[in-house]
C-alpha positions, -999 to 999 in steps of 0.1 A, spaced: -207 86 544 -196 58 521 -171 64 493 -186 74 460 -182 48 433 -159 54 403 -180 65 373 -182 40 345 -191 44 308 -213 16 293 -196 22 260 -163 9 274 -174 -27 269 -190 -58 284 -171 -55 318 -183 -20 323 -219 -28 314 -218 -58 338 -206 -36 366 -232 -9 358 -260 -35 358 -248 -47 393 -249 -11 405 -284 -7 391 -295 -39 409 -282 -24 442 -300 9 434 -333 -9 428 -328 -26 462 -328 8 478 -290 16 475 -281 -2 508 -246 7 521 -220 -20 513 -216 -26 551 -253 -35 553 -249 -58 523 -218 -74 539 -239 -84 569 -263 -102 546 -238 -117 522 -210 -128 546 -184 -110 525 -166 -78 534 -179 -45 522 -147 -40 502 -151 -73 484 -187 -65 475 -178 -30 463 -150 -44 441 -176 -67 425 -193 -36 410 -161 -16 404 -157 -26 368 -121 -36 371 -126 -74 369 -154 -99 370 -164 -110 405 -161 -147 413 -191 -169 411 -196 -171 448 -191 -133 454 -216 -125 426 -242 -149 440 -238 -133 475 -241 -98 461 -271 -105 439 -289 -125 466 -284 -97 491 -299 -73 466 -329 -95 459 -318 -106 424 -318 -139 407 -283 -154 412 -287 -181 386 -296 -156 359 -267 -134 369 -243 -164 369 -252 -170 333 -245 -134 325 -212 -136 342 -202 -166 321 -213 -148 290 -194 -116 299 -163 -137 308 -163 -152 273 -166 -118 257 -137 -102 275 -114 -132 271 -119 -137 233 -95 -121 208 -108 -87 197 -120 -99 163 -140 -127 179 -154 -105 207 -171 -80 184 -207 -75 195 -237 -62 175 -251 -29 184 -269 -31 217 -304 -16 215 -312 0 248 -348 -12 247 -338 -49 243 -306 -54 263 -315 -47 299 -304 -63 330 -325 -92 343 -336 -71 372 -344 -39 354 -332 -13 328 -296 -4 326 -288 29 343 -275 60 325 -239 61 335 -219 94 338 -195 98 310 -161 90 324 -133 67 312 -131 32 327 -97 22 340 -82 -6 320 -95 -38 335 -70 -59 353 -66 -96 344 -94 -116 359 -84 -135 390 -96 -171 388 -92 -200 411 -82 -220 380 -57 -198 361 -62 -217 328 -100 -214 328 -103 -180 309 -80 -192 281 -97 -225 279 -131 -209 278 -120 -187 249 -105 -217 231 -137 -238 236 -159 -210 224 -138 -203 193 -134 -240 184 -172 -245 188 -178 -215 165 -154 -229 138 -169 -264 140 -206 -257 144 -215 -221 138 -195 -216 106 -180 -183 118 -149 -173 101 -117 -182 121 -83 -175 107 -69 -205 90 -45 -224 112 -53 -205 144 -79 -229 158 -93 -261 145 -116 -286 162 -100 -320 166 -109 -341 136 -119 -371 158 -146 -349 174 -162 -334 143 -162 -358 114 -181 -374 100 -211 -356 115 -236 -376 94 -224 -409 108 -248 -406 138 -243 -443 148 -208 -434 157 -221 -410 184 -256 -422 193 -268 -457 199 -290 -469 170 -325 -481 180 -328 -457 210 -358 -434 214 -339 -403 200 -361 -391 171 -344 -396 138 -351 -360 127 -330 -346 155 -300 -370 154 -279 -349 130 -285 -318 151 -277 -335 183 -245 -349 169 -236 -315 156 -243 -299 189 -223 -325 208 -192 -328 187 -182 -292 181 -165 -288 215 -131 -302 225 -143 -307 261 -146 -345 263 -176 -344 286 -197 -326 260 -211 -354 239 -241 -361 217 -253 -386 242 -253 -359 269 -271 -334 247 -297 -361 239 -301 -370 276 -307 -334 285 -333 -329 258 -351 -360 270 -351 -349 306 -361 -313 297 -390 -320 273 -391 -356 261 -379 -343 227 -411 -322 225 -404 -292 201 -437 -276 210 -433 -275 248 -445 -242 262 -444 -233 299 -452 -196 302 -453 -199 340 -415 -206 340 -409 -187 307 -395 -219 292 -401 -230 256 -392 -257 231 -373 -289 231 -346 -276 254 -368 -255 277 -349 -223 269 -359 -190 285 -356 -162 260 -333 -140 281 -308 -169 284 -311 -184 249 -301 -150 235 -265 -155 248 -261 -188 230 -274 -178 196 -249 -169 168 -232 -136 175 -252 -116 149 -285 -126 167 -275 -117 202 -286 -81 199 -323 -89 203 -344 -110 226 -356 -141 208 -394 -147 207 -408 -182 211 -416 -207 197 -380 -217 192 -372 -241 163 -355 -274 173 -324 -266 153 -319 -233 170 -326 -248 205 -304 -279 201 -273 -262 188 -276 -236 216 -275 -264 241 -241 -274 227 -228 -239 228 -239 -234 264 -223 -267 276 -191 -258 258 -191 -224 274 -196 -236 310 -174 -267 308 -142 -248 319 -161 -234 349 -165 -270 362 -130 -282 359 -119 -299 391 -154 -300 406 -160 -334 422 -185 -358 407 -194 -370 372 -184 -343 347 -214 -350 324 -239 -348 353 -222 -317 366 -228 -301 332 -264 -313 332 -269 -298 367 -253 -265 357 -276 -264 326 -306 -268 348 -294 -244 376 -261 -226 373 -224 -234 376 -220 -219 410 -247 -242 424 -226 -272 413 -193 -256 423 -205 -248 458 -225 -281 461 -256 -262 471 -275 -292 485 -309 -276 486 -309 -266 450 -292 -299 439 -319 -318 458 -346 -300 440 -333 -312 406 -325 -348 416 -354 -363 395 -340 -344 365 -304 -356 372 -316 -391 378 -333 -392 344 -302 -378 327 -281 -404 344 -304 -432 332 -305 -419 296 -268 -413 292 -258 -450 289 -288 -457 268 -278 -431 243 -241 -438 242 -229 -459 212 -221 -495 221 -186 -495 206 
């Protein structure tokens, strides 16, 4: 008989909820023993059990193996991992979450389980292949909030570099005049692409992604893929990149261009630290991660990358067209 898992309490925070959702995913798969999952995932049973232990976030590759072995969607779970990572690495005042209605916030593969009431051991520091990534992710998120979202950040604690955020209205400084970017979206695109200190997050990249996703069509609706609006957001993913006070409920399409475009900037800023050191063009790596997930790019998943080559080719063509000439 396998060991019984340590009880977790969903009220202990994002890390506990993430682990409980992983356990629920395994339960919905028939509660296979970890040894059986190990044979499918090519990771040891102890590594997979630790992924759902609630002590630290699993790595991207371990999470993908766990979720795939249980029949879940690894791309959606990777987005959740990035979101949870940001929540647990932010300072307490920045990590405060709205109340979490049980009917709205469920795991992507089913409702969240009722967990036995027991204290969760204090989480150990997350182990990362790039030790600076958690701190950088928190800094990027907070700087973006201060520069774009207007959230209150203590004076002098964090400030976006002036060269990256002012003047926002001087769109010619950031986007090439005369390109096919609609004039009504230029200010929003500049705002989305200049609120993040990661140099690869630029207005030109945001614009190229929007062109490749929808051709700047704010009315795009693709129910078969559950994708809507100018940035082809799915509701369950967009929620994580809305302002904090709106993350408690699932957004309902249609999505206004302003909401969608600024969320693109937030997501790119959030995932940029996950791609540090990954070979290739940093901007195209970000675009590929936006379309798939960070672990696909990190692991160079050739099958998934081949499937989005037309999209990446379009982003690659549009980027130099949208960059300013000087």
